[in-house]
VMD Tcl script that builds the backbone (N, CA, C; Angstrom):
set m [mol new atoms 549]
animate dup $m
set s [atomselect $m all]
$s set {name element resname resid chain x y z} {
  {N N MET 1 A -22.137 21.877 10.354}
  {CA C MET 1 A -21.578 21.154 11.487}
  {C C MET 1 A -21.435 19.681 11.128}
  {N N ALA 2 A -20.272 19.112 11.453}
  {CA C ALA 2 A -20.014 17.698 11.165}
  {C C ALA 2 A -20.820 16.811 12.105}
  {N N GLN 3 A -21.165 15.634 11.618}
  {CA C GLN 3 A -21.894 14.693 12.449}
  {C C GLN 3 A -20.936 13.636 12.978}
  {N N GLN 4 A -21.225 13.120 14.152}
  {CA C GLN 4 A -20.386 12.102 14.769}
  {C C GLN 4 A -21.079 10.757 14.698}
  {N N LEU 5 A -20.322 9.729 14.337}
  {CA C LEU 5 A -20.826 8.375 14.302}
  {C C LEU 5 A -20.138 7.608 15.426}
  {N N GLN 6 A -20.925 6.984 16.265}
  {CA C GLN 6 A -20.349 6.212 17.358}
  {C C GLN 6 A -20.864 4.787 17.266}
  {N N SER 7 A -19.938 3.811 17.327}
  {CA C SER 7 A -20.272 2.397 17.212}
  {C C SER 7 A -20.290 1.742 18.582}
  {N N ARG 8 A -21.017 0.622 18.667}
  {CA C ARG 8 A -20.905 -0.179 19.879}
  {C C ARG 8 A -19.476 -0.705 19.914}
  {N N ARG 9 A -18.916 -0.835 21.089}
  {CA C ARG 9 A -17.536 -1.253 21.232}
  {C C ARG 9 A -17.371 -1.995 22.549}
  {N N GLY 10 A -16.209 -2.633 22.715}
  {CA C GLY 10 A -15.905 -3.360 23.939}
  {C C GLY 10 A -14.508 -3.933 23.846}
  {N N THR 11 A -14.120 -4.686 24.851}
  {CA C THR 11 A -12.807 -5.329 24.827}
  {C C THR 11 A -12.835 -6.481 23.825}
  {N N GLU 12 A -11.657 -6.971 23.466}
  {CA C GLU 12 A -11.561 -8.105 22.537}
  {C C GLU 12 A -12.368 -9.288 23.067}
  {N N ALA 13 A -12.249 -9.576 24.366}
  {CA C ALA 13 A -12.979 -10.693 24.965}
  {C C ALA 13 A -14.488 -10.489 24.858}
  {N N GLN 14 A -14.962 -9.280 25.074}
  {CA C GLN 14 A -16.391 -9.003 24.971}
  {C C GLN 14 A -16.896 -9.154 23.542}
  {N N LEU 15 A -16.098 -8.674 22.576}
  {CA C LEU 15 A -16.533 -8.735 21.173}
  {C C LEU 15 A -16.499 -10.147 20.605}
  {N N LYS 16 A -15.648 -11.026 21.167}
  {CA C LYS 16 A -15.586 -12.408 20.690}
  {C C LYS 16 A -16.879 -13.169 20.960}
  {N N VAL 17 A -17.655 -12.725 21.946}
  {CA C VAL 17 A -18.915 -13.408 22.280}
  {C C VAL 17 A -20.141 -12.580 21.893}
  {N N PHE 18 A -19.926 -11.498 21.180}
  {CA C PHE 18 A -20.995 -10.584 20.765}
  {C C PHE 18 A -21.392 -10.871 19.320}
  {N N THR 19 A -22.682 -10.858 19.040}
  {CA C THR 19 A -23.176 -10.997 17.672}
  {C C THR 19 A -23.766 -9.653 17.266}
  {N N GLY 20 A -23.041 -8.953 16.400}
  {CA C GLY 20 A -23.480 -7.638 15.968}
  {C C GLY 20 A -24.469 -7.719 14.817}
  {N N ALA 21 A -25.095 -6.604 14.528}
  {CA C ALA 21 A -26.045 -6.521 13.421}
  {C C ALA 21 A -25.318 -6.672 12.090}
  {N N GLN 22 A -26.059 -7.046 11.058}
  {CA C GLN 22 A -25.452 -7.210 9.739}
  {C C GLN 22 A -24.818 -5.895 9.291}
  {N N GLY 23 A -23.521 -5.964 8.926}
  {CA C GLY 23 A -22.787 -4.793 8.458}
  {C C GLY 23 A -22.253 -3.904 9.570}
  {N N GLU 24 A -22.529 -4.242 10.823}
  {CA C GLU 24 A -22.042 -3.430 11.946}
  {C C GLU 24 A -20.548 -3.658 12.167}
  {N N ILE 25 A -19.818 -2.585 12.364}
  {CA C ILE 25 A -18.389 -2.649 12.657}
  {C C ILE 25 A -18.206 -2.285 14.126}
  {N N THR 26 A -17.520 -3.178 14.858}
  {CA C THR 26 A -17.314 -2.948 16.287}
  {C C THR 26 A -15.821 -2.913 16.591}
  {N N PRO 27 A -15.326 -1.826 17.193}
  {CA C PRO 27 A -13.908 -1.738 17.550}
  {C C PRO 27 A -13.639 -2.314 18.948}
  {N N ALA 28 A -12.486 -2.998 19.075}
  {CA C ALA 28 A -12.048 -3.491 20.378}
  {C C ALA 28 A -11.240 -2.386 21.044}
  {N N THR 29 A -11.632 -2.034 22.245}
  {CA C THR 29 A -10.993 -0.913 22.939}
  {C C THR 29 A -9.598 -1.252 23.464}
  {N N ASP 30 A -9.280 -2.539 23.607}
  {CA C ASP 30 A -7.963 -2.901 24.146}
  {C C ASP 30 A -6.939 -3.257 23.068}
  {N N THR 31 A -7.361 -3.793 21.920}
  {CA C THR 31 A -6.414 -4.197 20.877}
  {C C THR 31 A -6.510 -3.329 19.621}
  {N N MET 32 A -7.495 -2.460 19.551}
  {CA C MET 32 A -7.728 -1.586 18.395}
  {C C MET 32 A -8.045 -2.373 17.125}
  {N N ARG 33 A -8.517 -3.607 17.269}
  {CA C ARG 33 A -8.939 -4.406 16.117}
  {C C ARG 33 A -10.407 -4.125 15.836}
  {N N LEU 34 A -10.740 -4.143 14.572}
  {CA C LEU 34 A -12.125 -3.980 14.157}
  {C C LEU 34 A -12.713 -5.340 13.829}
  {N N ARG 35 A -14.008 -5.488 14.060}
  {CA C ARG 35 A -14.735 -6.698 13.678}
  {C C ARG 35 A -15.914 -6.289 12.818}
  {N N VAL 36 A -16.074 -7.004 11.725}
  {CA C VAL 36 A -17.218 -6.767 10.851}
  {C C VAL 36 A -18.218 -7.882 11.134}
  {N N ASN 37 A -19.460 -7.509 11.395}
  {CA C ASN 37 A -20.482 -8.473 11.792}
  {C C ASN 37 A -21.455 -8.750 10.652}
  {N N ASP 38 A -22.011 -9.973 10.666}
  {CA C ASP 38 A -22.979 -10.364 9.645}
  {C C ASP 38 A -24.365 -10.639 10.206}
  {N N GLY 39 A -24.564 -10.351 11.484}
  {CA C GLY 39 A -25.858 -10.560 12.110}
  {C C GLY 39 A -26.086 -11.979 12.589}
  {N N ALA 40 A -25.148 -12.904 12.309}
  {CA C ALA 40 A -25.339 -14.299 12.694}
  {C C ALA 40 A -24.119 -14.925 13.366}
  {N N THR 41 A -22.916 -14.505 13.000}
  {CA C THR 41 A -21.690 -15.125 13.500}
  {C C THR 41 A -21.247 -14.478 14.802}
  {N N THR 42 A -21.165 -15.295 15.862}
  {CA C THR 42 A -20.696 -14.791 17.146}
  {C C THR 42 A -19.247 -14.338 17.005}
  {N N GLY 43 A -18.963 -13.126 17.427}
  {CA C GLY 43 A -17.624 -12.577 17.338}
  {C C GLY 43 A -17.338 -11.861 16.031}
  {N N GLY 44 A -18.199 -12.049 15.039}
  {CA C GLY 44 A -17.982 -11.392 13.759}
  {C C GLY 44 A -16.694 -11.845 13.106}
  {N N PHE 45 A -16.141 -11.002 12.246}
  {CA C PHE 45 A -14.925 -11.313 11.510}
  {C C PHE 45 A -13.885 -10.248 11.811}
  {N N PRO 46 A -12.803 -10.638 12.538}
  {CA C PRO 46 A -11.808 -9.636 12.942}
  {C C PRO 46 A -10.989 -9.124 11.767}
  {N N HIS 47 A -10.658 -7.861 11.864}
  {CA C HIS 47 A -9.773 -7.221 10.897}
  {C C HIS 47 A -8.747 -6.434 11.698}
  {N N ALA 48 A -7.481 -6.811 11.559}
  {CA C ALA 48 A -6.432 -6.137 12.317}
  {C C ALA 48 A -5.988 -4.874 11.594}
  {N N LEU 49 A -5.661 -3.865 12.354}
  {CA C LEU 49 A -5.072 -2.665 11.781}
  {C C LEU 49 A -3.632 -3.004 11.427}
  {N N GLU 50 A -3.324 -2.985 10.162}
  {CA C GLU 50 A -2.010 -3.410 9.713}
  {C C GLU 50 A -1.000 -2.281 9.836}
  {N N THR 51 A 0.167 -2.618 10.375}
  {CA C THR 51 A 1.191 -1.604 10.525}
  {C C THR 51 A 2.542 -2.122 10.061}
  {N N ARG 52 A 3.393 -1.176 9.676}
  {CA C ARG 52 A 4.788 -1.443 9.330}
  {C C ARG 52 A 5.624 -0.826 10.438}
  {N N SER 53 A 6.463 -1.622 11.050}
  {CA C SER 53 A 7.346 -1.122 12.094}
  {C C SER 53 A 8.771 -1.114 11.573}
  {N N SER 54 A 9.368 0.068 11.522}
  {CA C SER 54 A 10.770 0.203 11.143}
  {C C SER 54 A 11.608 0.026 12.399}
  {N N VAL 55 A 12.595 -0.864 12.326}
  {CA C VAL 55 A 13.455 -1.134 13.474}
  {C C VAL 55 A 14.878 -0.761 13.084}
  {N N SER 56 A 15.472 0.097 13.869}
  {CA C SER 56 A 16.825 0.560 13.595}
  {C C SER 56 A 17.804 -0.053 14.583}
  {N N ASP 57 A 18.377 -1.206 14.190}
  {CA C ASP 57 A 19.487 -1.808 14.909}
  {C C ASP 57 A 19.204 -2.083 16.386}
  {N N ALA 58 A 18.092 -2.766 16.660}
  {CA C ALA 58 A 17.734 -3.078 18.043}
  {C C ALA 58 A 16.918 -4.359 18.086}
  {N N ALA 59 A 16.865 -4.959 19.271}
  {CA C ALA 59 A 15.943 -6.074 19.475}
  {C C ALA 59 A 14.526 -5.504 19.414}
  {N N TYR 60 A 13.557 -6.348 19.080}
  {CA C TYR 60 A 12.192 -5.846 18.919}
  {C C TYR 60 A 11.186 -6.888 19.395}
  {N N ALA 61 A 10.207 -6.449 20.158}
  {CA C ALA 61 A 9.093 -7.302 20.574}
  {C C ALA 61 A 7.912 -6.963 19.666}
  {N N ALA 62 A 7.537 -7.909 18.809}
  {CA C ALA 62 A 6.472 -7.682 17.833}
  {C C ALA 62 A 5.140 -7.409 18.529}
  {N N LEU 63 A 4.373 -6.520 17.941}
  {CA C LEU 63 A 3.050 -6.168 18.445}
  {C C LEU 63 A 1.987 -6.952 17.687}
  {N N ILE 64 A 0.803 -7.089 18.260}
  {CA C ILE 64 A -0.256 -7.836 17.575}
  {C C ILE 64 A -0.793 -7.089 16.358}
  {N N THR 65 A -0.465 -5.809 16.230}
  {CA C THR 65 A -0.887 -5.031 15.059}
  {C C THR 65 A 0.181 -4.985 13.971}
  {N N ASP 66 A 1.383 -5.493 14.239}
  {CA C ASP 66 A 2.444 -5.511 13.232}
  {C C ASP 66 A 2.112 -6.492 12.118}
  {N N ARG 67 A 2.400 -6.090 10.893}
  {CA C ARG 67 A 2.305 -6.988 9.749}
  {C C ARG 67 A 3.645 -7.038 8.997}
  {N N LEU 68 A 4.458 -5.976 9.158}
  {CA C LEU 68 A 5.797 -5.946 8.580}
  {C C LEU 68 A 6.745 -5.336 9.596}
  {N N ILE 69 A 7.800 -6.070 9.915}
  {CA C ILE 69 A 8.876 -5.563 10.761}
  {C C ILE 69 A 10.079 -5.445 9.845}
  {N N ALA 70 A 10.485 -4.210 9.570}
  {CA C ALA 70 A 11.536 -3.947 8.588}
  {C C ALA 70 A 12.771 -3.380 9.276}
  {N N TYR 71 A 13.873 -4.110 9.202}
  {CA C TYR 71 A 15.124 -3.605 9.757}
  {C C TYR 71 A 15.721 -2.593 8.789}
  {N N THR 72 A 15.891 -1.359 9.275}
  {CA C THR 72 A 16.429 -0.274 8.463}
  {C C THR 72 A 17.887 0.014 8.782}
  {N N ALA 73 A 18.414 -0.604 9.831}
  {CA C ALA 73 A 19.833 -0.547 10.188}
  {C C ALA 73 A 20.137 -1.830 10.947}
  {N N LEU 74 A 21.327 -2.390 10.706}
  {CA C LEU 74 A 21.692 -3.648 11.345}
  {C C LEU 74 A 23.215 -3.737 11.421}
  {N N THR 75 A 23.759 -3.678 12.664}
  {CA C THR 75 A 25.212 -3.769 12.842}
  {C C THR 75 A 25.613 -4.902 13.767}
  {N N ALA 76 A 24.627 -5.633 14.301}
  {CA C ALA 76 A 24.897 -6.753 15.201}
  {C C ALA 76 A 23.721 -7.721 15.118}
  {N N ALA 77 A 23.900 -8.911 15.671}
  {CA C ALA 77 A 22.812 -9.883 15.705}
  {C C ALA 77 A 21.663 -9.329 16.542}
  {N N ARG 78 A 20.447 -9.494 16.043}
  {CA C ARG 78 A 19.257 -8.963 16.720}
  {C C ARG 78 A 18.187 -10.040 16.837}
  {N N ILE 79 A 17.279 -9.863 17.808}
  {CA C ILE 79 A 16.199 -10.819 18.037}
  {C C ILE 79 A 14.857 -10.101 17.919}
  {N N VAL 80 A 13.936 -10.723 17.182}
  {CA C VAL 80 A 12.547 -10.285 17.130}
  {C C VAL 80 A 11.751 -11.330 17.906}
  {N N THR 81 A 11.094 -10.920 18.976}
  {CA C THR 81 A 10.272 -11.838 19.754}
  {C C THR 81 A 8.834 -11.723 19.284}
  {N N LEU 82 A 8.270 -12.841 18.873}
  {CA C LEU 82 A 6.887 -12.864 18.388}
  {C C LEU 82 A 5.919 -12.669 19.542}
  {N N PRO 83 A 4.740 -12.112 19.263}
  {CA C PRO 83 A 3.699 -12.134 20.290}
  {C C PRO 83 A 3.177 -13.567 20.387}
  {N N SER 84 A 2.427 -13.882 21.410}
  {CA C SER 84 A 1.884 -15.241 21.489}
  {C C SER 84 A 0.961 -15.468 20.295}
  {N N ALA 85 A 0.994 -16.670 19.756}
  {CA C ALA 85 A 0.136 -17.003 18.610}
  {C C ALA 85 A -1.338 -16.832 18.979}
  {N N ALA 86 A -1.678 -17.061 20.240}
  {CA C ALA 86 A -3.074 -16.929 20.689}
  {C C ALA 86 A -3.550 -15.475 20.676}
  {N N SER 87 A -2.616 -14.517 20.834}
  {CA C SER 87 A -3.017 -13.103 20.855}
  {C C SER 87 A -3.002 -12.473 19.467}
  {N N TYR 88 A -2.352 -13.141 18.510}
  {CA C TYR 88 A -2.242 -12.611 17.149}
  {C C TYR 88 A -3.435 -13.113 16.348}
  {N N PRO 89 A -3.982 -12.293 15.451}
  {CA C PRO 89 A -5.166 -12.724 14.700}
  {C C PRO 89 A -4.907 -14.013 13.911}
  {N N SER 90 A -5.759 -14.998 14.089}
  {CA C SER 90 A -5.640 -16.272 13.383}
  {C C SER 90 A -5.647 -16.037 11.876}
  {N N GLY 91 A -4.662 -16.604 11.192}
  {CA C GLY 91 A -4.577 -16.463 9.742}
  {C C GLY 91 A -3.862 -15.208 9.279}
  {N N ALA 92 A -3.590 -14.281 10.184}
  {CA C ALA 92 A -2.877 -13.059 9.806}
  {C C ALA 92 A -1.399 -13.376 9.649}
  {N N ARG 93 A -0.751 -12.674 8.739}
  {CA C ARG 93 A 0.661 -12.924 8.461}
  {C C ARG 93 A 1.543 -11.794 8.972}
  {N N LEU 94 A 2.734 -12.182 9.385}
  {CA C LEU 94 A 3.733 -11.242 9.881}
  {C C LEU 94 A 5.031 -11.491 9.117}
  {N N THR 95 A 5.591 -10.437 8.527}
  {CA C THR 95 A 6.841 -10.539 7.779}
  {C C THR 95 A 7.938 -9.797 8.522}
  {N N VAL 96 A 9.105 -10.434 8.630}
  {CA C VAL 96 A 10.303 -9.810 9.186}
  {C C VAL 96 A 11.295 -9.717 8.028}
  {N N ALA 97 A 11.803 -8.506 7.760}
  {CA C ALA 97 A 12.655 -8.306 6.590}
  {C C ALA 97 A 13.889 -7.478 6.907}
  {N N ASP 98 A 14.998 -7.827 6.245}
  {CA C ASP 98 A 16.217 -7.035 6.290}
  {C C ASP 98 A 16.201 -6.113 5.079}
  {N N GLU 99 A 15.965 -4.829 5.292}
  {CA C GLU 99 A 15.957 -3.861 4.197}
  {C C GLU 99 A 17.325 -3.220 3.997}
  {N N THR 100 A 18.275 -3.555 4.871}
  {CA C THR 100 A 19.591 -2.911 4.827}
  {C C THR 100 A 20.583 -3.633 3.928}
  {N N GLY 101 A 20.397 -4.943 3.798}
  {CA C GLY 101 A 21.395 -5.743 3.096}
  {C C GLY 101 A 22.557 -6.114 4.001}
  {N N ALA 102 A 22.493 -5.742 5.278}
  {CA C ALA 102 A 23.583 -6.010 6.220}
  {C C ALA 102 A 23.413 -7.331 6.962}
  {N N CYS 103 A 22.316 -8.013 6.766}
  {CA C CYS 103 A 22.102 -9.298 7.429}
  {C C CYS 103 A 23.134 -10.292 6.901}
  {N N SER 104 A 23.746 -11.075 7.810}
  {CA C SER 104 A 24.807 -12.006 7.438}
  {C C SER 104 A 24.871 -13.118 8.471}
  {N N THR 105 A 25.834 -14.000 8.311}
  {CA C THR 105 A 25.998 -15.063 9.294}
  {C C THR 105 A 26.449 -14.515 10.643}
  {N N THR 106 A 26.975 -13.303 10.666}
  {CA C THR 106 A 27.356 -12.630 11.911}
  {C C THR 106 A 26.230 -11.734 12.416}
  {N N ASN 107 A 25.673 -10.941 11.531}
  {CA C ASN 107 A 24.578 -10.027 11.882}
  {C C ASN 107 A 23.246 -10.673 11.514}
  {N N THR 108 A 22.845 -11.641 12.299}
  {CA C THR 108 A 21.612 -12.379 12.034}
  {C C THR 108 A 20.400 -11.667 12.621}
  {N N ILE 109 A 19.239 -12.033 12.115}
  {CA C ILE 109 A 17.971 -11.622 12.719}
  {C C ILE 109 A 17.278 -12.918 13.124}
  {N N THR 110 A 17.142 -13.125 14.432}
  {CA C THR 110 A 16.502 -14.327 14.952}
  {C C THR 110 A 15.059 -14.009 15.294}
  {N N ILE 111 A 14.147 -14.814 14.794}
  {CA C ILE 111 A 12.729 -14.669 15.098}
  {C C ILE 111 A 12.435 -15.726 16.156}
  {N N ALA 112 A 12.122 -15.279 17.376}
  {CA C ALA 112 A 11.959 -16.175 18.512}
  {C C ALA 112 A 10.499 -16.254 18.937}
  {N N ARG 113 A 10.104 -17.438 19.353}
  {CA C ARG 113 A 8.729 -17.667 19.808}
  {C C ARG 113 A 8.463 -16.984 21.142}
  {N N ALA 114 A 7.206 -16.868 21.467}
  {CA C ALA 114 A 6.788 -16.408 22.798}
  {C C ALA 114 A 6.357 -17.637 23.592}
  {N N GLY 115 A 6.754 -17.689 24.845}
  {CA C GLY 115 A 6.323 -18.790 25.711}
  {C C GLY 115 A 6.619 -20.155 25.133}
  {N N SER 116 A 5.602 -21.022 25.081}
  {CA C SER 116 A 5.781 -22.391 24.583}
  {C C SER 116 A 5.266 -22.564 23.155}
  {N N ASP 117 A 4.965 -21.459 22.461}
  {CA C ASP 117 A 4.542 -21.544 21.058}
  {C C ASP 117 A 5.607 -22.269 20.247}
  {N N VAL 118 A 5.216 -22.785 19.088}
  {CA C VAL 118 A 6.168 -23.434 18.190}
  {C C VAL 118 A 6.145 -22.754 16.831}
  {N N ILE 119 A 7.231 -22.941 16.097}
  {CA C ILE 119 A 7.356 -22.443 14.729}
  {C C ILE 119 A 7.512 -23.669 13.839}
  {N N ALA 120 A 6.711 -23.740 12.772}
  {CA C ALA 120 A 6.746 -24.892 11.871}
  {C C ALA 120 A 6.678 -24.417 10.428}
  {N N GLY 121 A 6.958 -25.331 9.503}
  {CA C GLY 121 A 6.849 -25.011 8.080}
  {C C GLY 121 A 8.147 -24.490 7.515}
  {N N GLY 122 A 8.110 -24.105 6.240}
  {CA C GLY 122 A 9.311 -23.604 5.576}
  {C C GLY 122 A 10.391 -24.657 5.577}
  {N N ALA 123 A 11.606 -24.265 5.928}
  {CA C ALA 123 A 12.736 -25.194 5.969}
  {C C ALA 123 A 12.812 -25.926 7.304}
  {N N VAL 124 A 11.844 -25.672 8.195}
  {CA C VAL 124 A 11.831 -26.306 9.509}
  {C C VAL 124 A 11.195 -27.688 9.377}
  {N N SER 125 A 11.913 -28.744 9.775}
  {CA C SER 125 A 11.284 -30.066 9.809}
  {C C SER 125 A 10.817 -30.280 11.242}
  {N N GLY 126 A 9.543 -30.555 11.393}
  {CA C GLY 126 A 8.970 -30.653 12.733}
  {C C GLY 126 A 8.654 -29.263 13.243}
  {N N THR 127 A 9.008 -29.005 14.484}
  {CA C THR 127 A 8.763 -27.681 15.066}
  {C C THR 127 A 10.045 -27.139 15.655}
  {N N ALA 128 A 10.090 -25.813 15.796}
  {CA C ALA 128 A 11.285 -25.150 16.309}
  {C C ALA 128 A 10.881 -24.047 17.281}
  {N N THR 129 A 11.876 -23.518 17.988}
  {CA C THR 129 A 11.645 -22.418 18.916}
  {C C THR 129 A 11.994 -21.074 18.298}
  {N N SER 130 A 12.751 -21.101 17.179}
  {CA C SER 130 A 13.135 -19.861 16.512}
  {C C SER 130 A 13.501 -20.150 15.059}
  {N N ALA 131 A 13.616 -19.077 14.299}
  {CA C ALA 131 A 14.094 -19.147 12.919}
  {C C ALA 131 A 15.095 -18.016 12.748}
  {N N VAL 132 A 16.074 -18.201 11.872}
  {CA C VAL 132 A 17.157 -17.229 11.731}
  {C C VAL 132 A 17.287 -16.778 10.290}
  {N N LEU 133 A 17.365 -15.459 10.105}
  {CA C LEU 133 A 17.697 -14.881 8.809}
  {C C LEU 133 A 19.184 -14.554 8.842}
  {N N ASN 134 A 19.921 -14.972 7.795}
  {CA C ASN 134 A 21.368 -14.759 7.820}
  {C C ASN 134 A 21.950 -14.438 6.442}
  {N N THR 135 A 21.141 -13.862 5.553}
  {CA C THR 135 A 21.640 -13.417 4.252}
  {C C THR 135 A 21.113 -12.011 3.972}
  {N N PRO 136 A 21.829 -11.237 3.174}
  {CA C PRO 136 A 21.381 -9.879 2.860}
  {C C PRO 136 A 19.990 -9.864 2.232}
  {N N PHE 137 A 19.175 -8.921 2.640}
  {CA C PHE 137 A 17.828 -8.689 2.110}
  {C C PHE 137 A 16.884 -9.864 2.327}
  {N N ALA 138 A 17.176 -10.735 3.282}
  {CA C ALA 138 A 16.320 -11.885 3.558}
  {C C ALA 138 A 15.017 -11.429 4.196}
  {N N GLU 139 A 13.989 -12.253 4.024}
  {CA C GLU 139 A 12.724 -12.003 4.711}
  {C C GLU 139 A 12.040 -13.321 5.011}
  {N N LEU 140 A 11.218 -13.312 6.046}
  {CA C LEU 140 A 10.502 -14.495 6.502}
  {C C LEU 140 A 9.086 -14.071 6.840}
  {N N THR 141 A 8.105 -14.825 6.364}
  {CA C THR 141 A 6.708 -14.536 6.667}
  {C C THR 141 A 6.130 -15.707 7.440}
  {N N LEU 142 A 5.442 -15.393 8.537}
  {CA C LEU 142 A 4.816 -16.406 9.380}
  {C C LEU 142 A 3.320 -16.119 9.490}
  {N N GLU 143 A 2.565 -17.159 9.764}
  {CA C GLU 143 A 1.119 -17.025 9.961}
  {C C GLU 143 A 0.748 -17.678 11.286}
  {N N SER 144 A -0.068 -16.993 12.063}
  {CA C SER 144 A -0.504 -17.519 13.354}
  {C C SER 144 A -1.725 -18.420 13.170}
  {N N ASN 145 A -1.779 -19.499 13.957}
  {CA C ASN 145 A -2.990 -20.326 13.936}
  {C C ASN 145 A -3.979 -19.869 15.010}
  {N N GLY 146 A -3.631 -18.806 15.727}
  {CA C GLY 146 A -4.522 -18.265 16.746}
  {C C GLY 146 A -4.534 -19.040 18.041}
  {N N VAL 147 A -3.676 -20.065 18.144}
  {CA C VAL 147 A -3.660 -20.887 19.355}
  {C C VAL 147 A -2.243 -20.956 19.937}
  {N N SER 148 A -1.360 -21.735 19.293}
  {CA C SER 148 A -0.018 -21.933 19.860}
  {C C SER 148 A 1.055 -22.194 18.812}
  {N N GLN 149 A 0.770 -21.887 17.546}
  {CA C GLN 149 A 1.750 -22.194 16.504}
  {C C GLN 149 A 1.838 -21.085 15.469}
  {N N TRP 150 A 3.073 -20.855 15.022}
  {CA C TRP 150 A 3.369 -19.978 13.896}
  {C C TRP 150 A 3.843 -20.877 12.763}
  {N N THR 151 A 3.307 -20.685 11.560}
  {CA C THR 151 A 3.717 -21.466 10.401}
  {C C THR 151 A 4.444 -20.558 9.423}
  {N N ILE 152 A 5.628 -20.977 9.006}
  {CA C ILE 152 A 6.387 -20.214 8.021}
  {C C ILE 152 A 5.719 -20.417 6.666}
  {N N THR 153 A 5.281 -19.326 6.056}
  {CA C THR 153 A 4.588 -19.413 4.770}
  {C C THR 153 A 5.450 -18.930 3.611}
  {N N HIS 154 A 6.522 -18.194 3.914}
  {CA C HIS 154 A 7.363 -17.661 2.843}
  {C C HIS 154 A 8.748 -17.345 3.401}
  {N N VAL 155 A 9.780 -17.716 2.649}
  {CA C VAL 155 A 11.152 -17.371 2.993}
  {C C VAL 155 A 11.813 -16.855 1.722}
  {N N ARG 156 A 12.472 -15.717 1.838}
  {CA C ARG 156 A 13.238 -15.201 0.694}
  {C C ARG 156 A 14.651 -14.946 1.171}
  {N N VAL 157 A 15.604 -15.538 0.474}
  {CA C VAL 157 A 17.012 -15.289 0.769}
  {C C VAL 157 A 17.670 -14.799 -0.511}
  {N N ASN 158 A 18.304 -13.667 -0.425}
  {CA C ASN 158 A 19.040 -13.082 -1.545}
  {C C ASN 158 A 20.477 -12.904 -1.123}
  {N N SER 159 A 21.384 -13.005 -2.059}
  {CA C SER 159 A 22.774 -12.749 -1.725}
  {C C SER 159 A 23.168 -11.327 -2.079}
  {N N THR 160 A 22.427 -10.712 -2.969}
  {CA C THR 160 A 22.724 -9.343 -3.363}
  {C C THR 160 A 21.428 -8.611 -3.665}
  {N N ALA 161 A 21.538 -7.313 -3.758}
  {CA C ALA 161 A 20.391 -6.513 -4.177}
  {C C ALA 161 A 20.245 -6.657 -5.691}
  {N N ARG 162 A 19.414 -5.869 -6.298}
  {CA C ARG 162 A 19.227 -5.924 -7.751}
  {C C ARG 162 A 20.535 -5.668 -8.485}
  {N N THR 163 A 20.702 -6.362 -9.586}
  {CA C THR 163 A 21.883 -6.187 -10.415}
  {C C THR 163 A 21.486 -5.442 -11.680}
  {N N PRO 164 A 22.064 -4.266 -11.933}
  {CA C PRO 164 A 21.724 -3.555 -13.160}
  {C C PRO 164 A 22.227 -4.324 -14.382}
  {N N VAL 165 A 21.447 -4.314 -15.443}
  {CA C VAL 165 A 21.805 -5.035 -16.658}
  {C C VAL 165 A 21.798 -4.063 -17.825}
  {N N ALA 166 A 22.878 -4.037 -18.580}
  {CA C ALA 166 A 22.958 -3.202 -19.777}
  {C C ALA 166 A 22.391 -3.990 -20.956}
  {N N ASP 167 A 22.443 -3.430 -22.120}
  {CA C ASP 167 A 21.972 -4.109 -23.323}
  {C C ASP 167 A 22.986 -5.147 -23.766}
  {N N SER 168 A 23.083 -6.217 -23.015}
  {CA C SER 168 A 23.987 -7.305 -23.373}
  {C C SER 168 A 23.479 -8.582 -22.721}
  {N N ALA 169 A 24.075 -9.674 -23.081}
  {CA C ALA 169 A 23.669 -10.952 -22.499}
  {C C ALA 169 A 23.947 -10.934 -20.996}
  {N N TYR 170 A 23.087 -11.593 -20.243}
  {CA C TYR 170 A 23.230 -11.607 -18.790}
  {C C TYR 170 A 22.896 -12.994 -18.272}
  {N N SER 171 A 23.720 -13.513 -17.391}
  {CA C SER 171 A 23.451 -14.790 -16.736}
  {C C SER 171 A 23.317 -14.530 -15.253}
  {N N ARG 172 A 22.270 -15.028 -14.674}
  {CA C ARG 172 A 22.022 -14.849 -13.249}
  {C C ARG 172 A 22.877 -15.840 -12.472}
  {N N SER 173 A 23.537 -15.356 -11.433}
  {CA C SER 173 A 24.319 -16.224 -10.560}
  {C C SER 173 A 23.369 -16.993 -9.671}
  {N N PRO 174 A 23.710 -18.223 -9.312}
  {CA C PRO 174 A 22.849 -18.974 -8.401}
  {C C PRO 174 A 22.841 -18.311 -7.024}
  {N N PRO 175 A 21.697 -18.389 -6.316}
  {CA C PRO 175 A 21.633 -17.765 -4.982}
  {C C PRO 175 A 22.575 -18.449 -4.002}
  {N N THR 176 A 23.053 -17.666 -3.055}
  {CA C THR 176 A 23.893 -18.207 -1.987}
  {C C THR 176 A 23.227 -17.884 -0.668}
  {N N GLY 177 A 23.752 -18.399 0.399}
  {CA C GLY 177 A 23.187 -18.138 1.717}
  {C C GLY 177 A 22.235 -19.255 2.094}
  {N N SER 178 A 21.657 -19.120 3.259}
  {CA C SER 178 A 20.770 -20.177 3.728}
  {C C SER 178 A 19.796 -19.642 4.748}
  {N N PHE 179 A 18.858 -20.474 5.036}
  {CA C PHE 179 A 17.886 -20.237 6.100}
  {C C PHE 179 A 18.019 -21.421 7.028}
  {N N ARG 180 A 18.024 -21.175 8.306}
  {CA C ARG 180 A 18.112 -22.309 9.216}
  {C C ARG 180 A 17.165 -22.096 10.384}
  {N N SER 181 A 16.784 -23.167 11.017}
  {CA C SER 181 A 15.920 -23.087 12.193}
  {C C SER 181 A 16.696 -23.574 13.404}
  {N N ARG 182 A 16.249 -23.118 14.532}
  {CA C ARG 182 A 16.866 -23.572 15.787}
  {C C ARG 182 A 15.799 -24.268 16.603}
  {N N ARG 183 A 16.131 -25.380 17.128}
  {CA C ARG 183 A 15.180 -26.140 17.943}
  {C C ARG 183 A 15.347 -25.801 19.390}
}
mol reanalyze $m
mol bondsrecalc $m
mol representation Tube
mol addrep $m
């Protein structure tokens, strides 16, 4: 007969003020996040369940468990709305990517803030309310500060997918396209 292991658990708010035993893992019943405790740190150390969300040609509201939002079809401009930075794990990264190669100046993917949060870093000078992907196979990675800001930590813009190379000399074309922010 199999044995069952049951851990102490509670809501995210309850676990943030709880000090668990050394090595104890406590699950949050409302966000499905795990916390690893060291016996001394109030709230322990959160670990988010990482997920990849495939989006097929639609607007998308990012979840706090998302780590990769991958567009698998894109025929029109689409918007990804971020969760509030305060609800997303501090220091956790979220990537939005065009896997179709259909992203363009017409079929953009706009990453929009929630509420009054701001987006900073990358090609953004100051702060912005959104960021836009507008080249094929582009991707953008943001990191939450856990309060009210998303920081762009990585931007990749490609004009084409991989180019096959035969046994001959090859010169890489300079990249085209751009990344822009909206205030």
